[in-house]
N, C-alpha and C positions, 0 to 999 in steps of 0.2 A: 658615522662609522665608515671606514675606508673600504675600498674594493676588496682588499685582502681579508679584512675582518668579515665582510658580508659573505664572501665565498667560502671562507674557512668554516663559518657557522653552518652554511648550507651543507657542506661536505660532511661535517661531523654528525649533524642531525640525521642526514640521509643514511650514513653508515650505521648509526645507532639503531634507527628504525628498521633497516634492512636485515640486521642480525637477529632480531627477535627479542622478546622480553626476557627469556631465560638467559640468553647470552649476556644481555645487559646486566641482569642481576648478578650473574656469576662473576662477571668482570668487575662489577661494582662501579661502572661508569656513571650510570644514571640511576637515581632512586625512582621509585614508582611515583613519588609525589612531586618531583621537580627535576628539571634538566640541569644537573650540576656536573660540571666537568670534573674528571678524576683528579685534575690538578688541585682542586679545592680540597679533596680528600687525601691527597698525597699518597695515592695507592700506586707505588712504583712496581708495576708487574714485571718490568724488565730488569729490576734491580736485584741485588744479592739478598740472601736471607738476613744477613747482618743489617742491611739497610732497612729491610722490612721490620726487623726487631726494634731498631732504634726509633723508627717512625711510629710504631704502635705504642711504644713507651711514651714518646713525646706527646702524642695526640690525646692521651688520656690523663685524668687527674685523680682517679681512685682505683683501688685494686683490692683483691682478696689476699690478705696476709695470713699464712698458716703457720702455727707454732706447735710445739709439743706441750700439751697442757699439763700444768702443775696440778690443778684442781682435779683433773680426770686421769691422773697417773700416766701421763705420757701419750694419751690419745691425741691425734692431730686435731687442732682447733683452728677454725678459720674465722677471720674477722675482717670487716670492711674498713679500710683505712684510706685516707687521703694521702697523696704523695705529689712530689714535684721533681722534675729532672733538670731544672735550670731556672734562671731568673726570668720570669714572665713566659710568654708563649712563643717568643721568637725562636726560630730554629737555630739561629746563629748562637744562641745562648744555651742550647741543649747540651748537657754533659753526659747523658746516658746513665748517670748515677741516680738511684732512687732514694730520695730523702723523705722521712716520715717524722711526724710529731707525736710522740707516745708518752703516756703517763703510766707510772708503775701501779696506779690505782685500777687500771684496766687489766683484764685477764691477759691480754697480749703483752703488756709491759711486765706483768708478773712472770709470765712464761719466759720471756727473753732474759730476765735477770738470772734465771737458772740455766737456761740453754739457749744460746743465740742462734742455733740452726733454725732456718725458716725458708719458706718458699713464697713467691709472689705470683699470682695469676692475674693476667690482664687479657681482655677480649675486645674485639672490634664491636661486639654486640652492645657495649656500653655507649657507642656512638650511633647505634641504629644501622646495622649493616643490611637490614631488610632480608636476611636469611636466617634460618634456624641457627641458634647459637653453636650447635655442634657441627654445622656444615663447615668443611675445611676452608671454603672461601670466606668465611667469617673469621678472620685471623684471630689467633690466640697464642699467648706466650706464657711460659713459666720460667721464672728466674729464681734460682735457689742459691743459698750460701749462708752468710752470717749477717744478721741484723743487729747492729751494735751502736752504742752512743757515739756521736761525733765528739772528737776531742775538744776540750774546753777552748783552746785557742782558735778553733775553726767554727765554733757555734754561731758566731755572728753571720758568717757567710751562709751557713746552712739555714738559719732562720730567714735570711733575706730571700733565699730560694723558695722556701715554703710559703712565706707570707705573700710573695708576689702572685701566687696562684690561689692561695687560700687566706685572704686577708683577715677572716674571722679568727684564725688561729692566734693572732697577736693579742686577742682580748680574752682568751681562755683563762680560767682562774689560775693564778700563780701558785696557790697552795696545793694544786693538784700535781705539781712537779713535772710538767711537760718538758721533755727534752728532745732535741733533734737526733734522729737515728739515721743511719745509712746502711743500705744493703751492699755488703762486699760480695759481689757476684762470683760464684764458682762454676755454675752451669746455666746454660740457656737452651731451652727447647722451644722451637717455633713451629706452628702449623699454619701455613698460609696458602695451601693449595692441595689438591688431591695428590696422593702418592706417599703419604706418611710424613711424620714430623722430622724436622731438621735440627741437628745440634749445631748451634752457632758458637764458634770460638769467642771467648770473652775478649781477647786482645783485638780481634777483628771488629767486634761490636763497638769497642771504644774508639776505634780508628775511623769510624764512619763519619762522613761530612753530610749533614742534613741540608738539602737544597731547598730554596723557596719555590722553585719551579723546574719542571722538566717536560720537554716536548713528548717524551715517551708516555707520560701520564695521560696525554690526550687520546691516545689510541691503544689502550691496553687490550681492547677486544680483538686486536690482531692475533692474539694468542689462541683464539678459538677458530677451528677449521671452518665452521659455518659462515664466518665473516671474511675469510681470506679472499675469496673471489670478488666479492663486492668491494672489499677494500682496495684490491689491486686495480679494479676498473675505475674507481673514483679517484684514486691517487693519480692515475694516468690522465684523467680529465683535469685534475687539479694542476698538474705540471704543465700540460698544454695550455691551459688557461693563462698562466702567468708568462709562459714563453711568448704568447701572442700579444697579451695586453699590458704587461707590466715591464717597466724599465728595470735593468739590472742594477742592484744596489748591494752594498757590502753586507755580509752576514755578521751580525753581532752575536756574542755569546748569549745563550738562553739562560736566564736565571741569574741569581746572585750566589756566587760560590763562597762568599765570605763566611767564615765560621770560626768558632773558638775551639781550638784543639784541647783535648783533655789535659795535655801536658802544660797548657798555658793557664789552666784554672788554678785557683787557690788550692793548695794541697789539703785534702780532707783526711786527717789521720784518724784511725779507728783502733779497736781493741783486738780484733781476731784475725785480720788478713795476714797470713804468713808471707805473702808476696809483696806486701806494702813496704816501701822504703821507710827508713826512720824519718819522721816528719821534720820539716824545717821549723826553726824556732828562732827566737831572738837571742838564744844562748850561743855564746861563742863556741866554735868547734875546735879552737886551738887550746888544748889542755895545758900547754906549757905556760900560759899566762893566767889561767883560771886560779882564783884564790881558793882556799880550803877552809872549811869548818870542821873542827874535830869534836867528836862526842866521846867522852870518857865512859868507863864502865862503872859497875856497882861498887859503892864505897870508895871510889877513886875521885880524882879531881882533874882540873884543867892542866895541872903540872905534868900529867902523864904524856901530854903531847909536846913536851919541851924539846926532845931530840928531833922529832920530825919538824917542829917549828924552826929549829936552828938550821936545818938543811934547806927548808923551803924559803925562809926569809933571806938566806944568803944569796939566793937567785933574784931577789927583788920582788918576790911574790908575797901576797898577803896570806897570812895564816892566823886563824882565830880559834883558839881552844876555848870552847864554850864553858862558862862557869856559872850557869844559871841555877844549878842544883848539885853541889859538890858534897863529897864525904857522907855524913849522916843524912843529909837531905836526900841523897839518891836512894835511900832505903824506902822512901814513901812510894805509893802506887804510881805507876807510869801514866795513868790517865790524868794525874795531877801534873806530872812533869812535861808531858807533850805540849800543852799550851804555853808553859814557861819557855820551852825550847823554841817554839815558833816566835814568840815575842822577842827572844834574844837574837834570833836570826834576822828578823825584820829590822830591829834596831841597828844592827851592823850594816845591813844593806842600805838603809836610809841615810846613814851617816858617812859611808865610805863608797865613793864612786867606783872603786876598783871592783866592786861586786855587782855592778849594774848589768853586766853582760853574761852573768852566770857564774857558777861556782861548783866546787866538788864537796860532797859530804863524805867524811871518813869517820867510821865508828869502830871502837874496840869493845869486844865482849858485849855487855848489855847495851853499850852505845851503838852497836850495829842495828839492833832491832828498834832502838829509839830513833835513830836517824831515818830508818825506813818509815816508821810511824809518822814522823814529821813530814816526810815527802807526801804520804797519802793524805794527811790532814790539812796541809798548807796549800790552798788553792793558787797562791801567787808565787810559788817557789820557782826557781830557775836552776835547779840541780841538773847538771850535765852528767856527772858520774857519781855513782855510789861505790865506795870502797869499804868493805867489811873485813875487819881483822879479827878472826876467831869470834865472829859475831854469834849471838844467841838467836839466830834468825828463825828457827822453827821450834825452839823450846828445849829446856833442859830436862833430861831424864837419865838417871843413873841405872844403866841396863847391864846385861850379862856379857857384853863383848869385853875382851881382854883390855882394850884401851881405856875402859871405864874404871878399872880397878884402882888406879892411882887417884883419880878424882874422888872415888869412894873413900879411900884412906884419909884424904885430907878432910872430907866431910865428917868422917868419924872422929877426927882429931879436933873438930870445932871450927872448921873454916867458914861455915855458914852462920856461926853464932852472932855475928854482927848484923847480918842481913835479916835473920829470923831469930828473935830472942829465944833461948832455950825454954823459957816458960811457955812460949807459944807452941814450939815443936822442938824437941831435943833429938838432933840427928846422931848424937853420941851415945844414946841409950840403947844400943843394939849389939848383939853378939855378931861374930864373923858370919855365921850361917844366916842370921836374920837380915844381913845386907844383900842377900840373894832373893829378895822378894817381899819379905815381911816389912822392912822399913819402907819400901816403895809403895806397898799397899796402904800402910798407915798414912804416909805423906799424901797419897792421892785422895784419900778420904778427907784429910784436913784441907786440901786444896779446894774442895767443893764448898767450903765455908765462905759465904758472901763477905763477912767482915774481914777475913784474911785477904781476900781479893781486893777489897777496897782500901787496904792499909799498906801492903808490902809489895814492892816491885819484884822481889825474888819469887813471890807467888805468881805474879803476872807472867814471868818468863818460864815458869815451870810447865811441863807438858807430861801428862800421863796417858798411857796407850789405851784409853777407852774413848773413842772419838766423840760419841754423842754426849757422854757425861762431861768430858773436858770442854767441848765447845759450848755446852749449856751453862757452865759454871765459871769458866775463865772469862773475865770481863775485858781482857786486853788483846791477847794474841789472836784468838779466833776472829775477833772483829777486824783486825788489820790483815788477816788472811781472807777476809770476806767469807768465813765459814759460819758466822753467826746466823741464826735462823730468823727469818722475817715472817710475821703472821700475814695471812692473805690480805688483810685490810690495812697493813702497816706500810703505807706508801713511803713514808719518810725513811724507813729502814732501807728500802730498795733504792731510793734516790741516793742515800748516803753510800751504799755499796758502789753504785755507778760513779759517784764523785771520787771516792778513794781510788778506784781502779784507774780512772782517767788521770788522776794526779800521779799515780805511780808510773804510768806509761809515758809521762812527759820526760822522764829521764832517758838518756840515750844508751847507757851501759852500766853494768854492775860487775865489779870484780870481787870475788868471794874467796878469801884466803882462809885456810884451815890446816892444822897439822895433826896427824895421828898421835903425836907425842905431846899434845897440848898440856895434859896433866891437871887441868882445872875444869874446863867445860866438858859436859858429857850429854849426849855423845858428841865427839868432835865433828861429826858429819852435819850437825845442826848449822855449822857455819857455811854450809853449802845446801841448805834447805832439805837436808835429810832428817829422818826421825825413825823411831822404832815402830815396828808393826803393831797393829791393834789387836786387842782381845775384846770379848763381848761384855765382860762385867769387871767391876773393881776387884772382886775376889780372885779372878783369873790372873790379875797382875802378880799375885803371889804363887798361885798354883801352876801357872804356865810361864813363869818368869824366864826360865832357861830356854824356852822356845822362841823368845822374842828375837827378832832380827832387824837389821837396818833396811829401811826403804829409802833408796836414793831419790834425788829430786825428781827425775823424770817419771818416776812411778808413783809419786804422791798424788793424792786427790787434788790438792791445791794446784799442782802443775797440770794434771790431765784435764781438769775442768776449768783451768785458767781463771781461778776465782778472783785473783787480784791483779792479773796481768803478767805473771811470771813466764808463762808459756809464750805469750805474744812477744815479750822482750827477748826471750831466748830464740824464737824462730826468726826474728829479724836480726839476729846476730849480736845481741847485746848482753849476753850472760857469759862470764868467763870464770872458770874454776882454777884455783891455784892450790894444790895439795902439796905442802912443803914439809918434808920430813925434819924431825929433830928441832922443832921450834916450840919452846915452852910458852905457856899462855902470856906471860908478861913480856917476852922477848920481842914481840912486835913493836914494843915501845922503848925498851931499854935492856941493857945487859942483865941476864938473869941465869941462874943455874938451871941445868937440865933437871927435869922432875922425874925422869925415867932412868937416869944413869948419872955417872959422875961427869963433871965438866961444866963449862959455861957457854951459854948461847949468846952470841954477840949480835947486838942490835944492828950495827953498821953493815955487817955482812948480809943480814936478812933484808934490811932496807934497800941497800944498793942493788942487790941481786933481784929482788922481787918487787917491793912496794913502789920504789921510785919510778920504775919503768912504766907503771900503769897510770901515773899522774903527770907524766911529762911527754 
């Protein structure tokens, strides 16, 4: 040991002893059972609250995660969970993010699948601070925000982070459906000394550089008045000692300042953080070169995309109008059609290299909801943009608003006879007054028939305004809205919800076109995720029909609870509404007469003015 080290040890030990046991305990410099320097504990008493917060998070590996309990009707529920903030224990690899490994079979996972709001509590008592756990010098921190699944394309990194500190996790049962989660921090409250808790800005927290060593950590007891006099005396002796006996030598930086900044880490994209930028992906961001898949509507065919194809291919771009289930085939249930659509998309992508860097999904009418279902169900999709043209996105219901009168007239004239055989349900068998509630009530009762739901796509895209009855009996749309109910012990159901939501949030933007003069779809607002208000019972569909009103997207349960990711996509700037007057339902695809007045709606005008601009 050098003269410097000998003398340094003497000074530090003397200072510690001279300050008394209570000062040493309060400062955390020495434990009662060993003389360990504060550098080993990384107790940066002269550092900022943000640095204390990062240090406390980094030094621990487990925490108490509190959620709002589903089983106990919203009562807070705390659970002990393991976590990691970076790869291994190196400070240079600390990210400040808290990653967890959670199964939907556990109460915590079940709670988060319903409400992602949560808080995480960590304390220095977990390391043995030798003080009462409530003493302010036994640091403690609470981080709150949203605990959400890590995006599919970032799971490998998150698992690397978790397994580096918790290797046992890698061998936990696959059938339990464990997934990496991350806390999107919104608030940080730290208590690290007397005088009250401190609110740490999240931005400042992430900017902190954790150091391997700091000289200030050697003498934290300088903060205590009882130590100052002794400290000054011995520091004077310390300096004089080296002025007399030590040669002058260059002063080298103390510690290793190398660290990995948060901005340099792999982007971890999640579901609920409104401040999170759209995550990077392998999909090209230049829409001008992206090829397009077209999804036709009910009883239609790939030929419906001919005019758009002519415009797109003239630019040298690829355009594929999918033909996996045309005309009469499209009448069958959508749960049969979705796997067919996925197979068709994969076949094209595998055989045409123009699709390898991503593509656009464009859907018309029923093709809009079908395209979205494919996005949610297809784990390997590379959809950059979803374009919905008068899409049946939130379900068809013929309600009381004036815009629904023309669609009702066509319905009475037999427009749905191809989609639903009259022998199954005859929409034409009603008087004018009975189209103001009676028909809708009868149709809603019919829609609860499991056989009907398993057979006809028109039943799958129908919505009636009794939420629980509709979500319990419709086997398609509530599922892709993630409104289907999961039993407490049904972990597979919860895992599927998470998977679908993650897949939806891999798209970067959605353009939703609709026209009040649609004349076919009702309500026309369904093309922008609007729907009619709900009543309590099926009978009230008839008795309270005239009281029904439109609920816009931002006020729907699906949006407010972010069930499938719509709110997250909107909050990161990825949802665009285009309400275009005087566009009849077929006119998004070809010239067609107006359905509300005389005259012709011209496709080229609609396409050039609106549609083309969002795909180029």
